[in-house]
C-alpha positions in Angstrom: 0.0 0.0 0.0 2.0 2.9 -1.3 -0.7 5.6 -1.2 -2.8 6.2 2.0 -5.9 6.7 -0.1 -5.7 3.2 -1.6 -7.0 0.0 -0.2 -4.8 -3.0 0.6 -5.6 -6.3 -1.1 -7.1 -7.5 2.1 -9.3 -4.4 2.4 -10.4 -4.9 -1.3 -11.5 -8.4 -0.5 -13.4 -7.3 2.7 -15.1 -4.6 0.6 -16.2 -7.2 -2.0 -17.5 -9.5 0.8 -19.5 -6.5 2.2 -20.9 -5.7 -1.2 -22.2 -9.2 -1.6 -23.8 -9.0 1.9 -25.5 -5.7 1.5 -26.8 -6.5 -2.0 -29.6 -8.5 -0.3 -30.6 -5.9 2.3 -34.1 -4.3 2.2 -34.2 -0.6 1.4 -34.9 0.2 5.1 -32.0 -2.0 6.3 -29.7 -0.4 3.8 -30.6 3.1 5.0 -30.1 2.1 8.6 -26.7 0.6 7.6 -25.6 3.7 5.9 -26.5 5.9 8.9 -24.7 3.6 11.3 -21.6 3.5 9.1 -21.6 7.4 9.0 -22.0 7.5 12.8 -19.0 5.2 13.2 -16.9 7.3 10.8 -17.8 10.4 12.8 -16.7 8.7 16.0 -13.5 7.7 14.4 -12.9 11.2 13.1 -13.4 12.6 16.6 -11.0 10.0 18.1 -8.3 10.9 15.6 -8.8 14.6 16.2 -8.6 14.0 20.0 -5.4 12.0 19.6 -3.7 14.5 17.4 -4.7 17.4 19.7 -3.3 15.6 22.7 -0.2 14.2 21.1 
């Protein structure tokens, strides 16, 4: 993984597995999933900001 914006081979595989899993979700389940993923990304962003601020 040379570029930080690129996925490793393992991450690419995990993404494909996830694509296969979400393909069968109902519309409502897919919406809930997207909202939960966004919430987790925001928590991760807050954690990174906190760690950088206190480093």
